[in-house]
N, C-alpha and C positions, 0 to 999 in steps of 0.2 A: 392663410391662401391670398394673394392679391386681390383676386376677384372681389374676396368677401369684403376686404376693406374699403375696395371700391365702390361695390352696392352700398355697403353702411355710410360712406363720406356723402351725404347729401347736402345740399344748401338749406340750414338752420337758421330760421331768422326770430326764433322764440327758445328761451332759455330761462334754467331754474336760476336767477339772477343769484339769489343767494349763497350757492355753491360755488364756492372759491376756487379760483386757479392759482397756486402759486409761482411765485418767480422763477423758481428753478424748472417748472415744467415749461414755461415759457421758453427758456434759457436752451431746456432740451429740443424744442421743438424747433426753435433757430439752428440749431445745430445741425438738425438734418436739412434744413435749407443752407447752409454753410456748406453741406455736400455736394449740392447741386451743379449738375453742368453750368457752365456759365462761357459764353463767347469768347473765345480768345482766351480763356480763362482768367478775363480782367475780375472778376469776382467784383463789379461797383455797387451792388446792393448792402445797406444798411436797414437797421431794423429799431423800430421803436416799440417798446415794451411797456405795456398798461394790465395792470389787475388790481390797482388801487380804486376804489368807488369816484374820488376827486377827479383822478385822471381819466376815468372812464367817462365822467360827465362832460369833460371838457371836450370828449371825441362825438360821442354819440349825435349831437344835432347836427354834425357837419356831413351825414350819411344820408344817403336813401337807400330805401330797405328793399322794395318789390314791384318793379316797372308794372308788371301785369295786374298787380291787387290795386286798383285805381282807388279806392274808398279805406286802403290800411296806411296809416302813416308811418308805420313800424312799431315795433314790441313797445308794451306800456312797462312802465317802471313795475319791477317784478319779475318780468320777462326778457330784462334787455342783457346783453353778454358780461359775464364776468369778466373777460379780457380782451384786450386786444393785441395783434402785433400789426403794426403799420410798416410796410416795407416802402424800402426809398430806394432811390438811384442817387448815387454820387456822383454829381456831374463834373467833381474836379479829379475821378478817376477816368470817367469817358462820358459824353453828352448823350449817350443814348442805351437803351437797356434792353433791345429787342423782345426776347419772350423770357429773358432770366428769371424775371418776378413770378411767370406764371407757372415755370418749373417749380421754382422755388417756394411758393405758394402750396401746390400741391402736395408737395414733401410734406410741409407744415400740416396742412390737415389730414393727410393719411396719417401721420403720428399723433395726432388729435384725435382721431378715429379709434386707432389701436390703445388709448387711453380711456375710452369710454367717452370722449368728447363729442363736440360736434362744434361746424364752425359755417362761415359764409364768407364768400370772398366779393369783397364790394369794392367798385371801380368808379362806382357816381358817389364821387366825394369832392366837397367845398373845397378843394385842394388849398387855395391861397388861405382861406380863413381856418382851416383846421393847422397850416403852417403855423399863423399868427399864434392861435391858441396854444400850441405847443413850444413855442420860442423857438422853431427850428431855423437855424441859419440860410439861406438862399441858396447854399451848394446843393440841397436836399430836394428832389422830386418826387413828391408822394405819388408812389404808383398804384398800392393796393391797401386798403384794409381789411383785415380778417379778422372776421369777429368772433371770439369762441365762449363756449361754455358748454355746461351740462344740457342737451335738447331736451325743451317742454314740448315737441310736437313731434308727431308722425309725418313721414314724407315717403310716400309711394312714386313709384315709377309706373309707367303703365304705357303701352304701345299707340303712338299718334294714331287716331282714330281716320276713317274716311274721309273728312273734310281735310286735313293733313294743319290742322291747326295745333300748334306747338306751344300754346301758352300754358302755363302752369297755373292752378287756380285751388281756392279750399272748398270743401264741401261743409255740409249745415254742422258736422262733427269738429270741423275743424281741422281735418287731415288735408294735409297739403299733396297734392296730384302734379308729378311732374311728367309729360309725355314725351316720349324717347322715341326716334324716327329706329325703324327696325333694319337689322344689320345689313340685310340685301339691299334696302333702300340707300344705304351710304357708301358702296363699295361699287366703283366706276371700273367695268372692264374685267 
């Protein structure tokens, strides 16, 4: 059921780095993105796939990992993603991309979840530096980076408390807690 996939599809930031993801798996996941809705059916998205340690090492330093975890610089060696999918907008097809990349990213992450993998959608990216590191032509705009791997952490959803604090946090056991607003709090009218 789709609800089960949605509940399992959390933002994982620590992985079993040694568990590899095959190029064909990344292609299958991008295949799900290819079938996504696209404004005017323009299909302006392109993808960079990475599952080689050398290429992953080029990508990792240009990402910010968890804004609310101020004392955590991101996953340490051994807990880093074993693959990435970088979503690009092709400005020669259209100059803006609306929400196409969000729809595509969600399809990719749901597909990864179905395969027993996890991921994190990262928008805090040093895009110019990453584009240079990967040798991307200027026509491509980096929109999102999806970090993928076998999750090495537990992420739990809990209801936002009486203070209204929505900041995610980690407890002393390393469990990642994500407060979510109650359904009645987000439905208007």
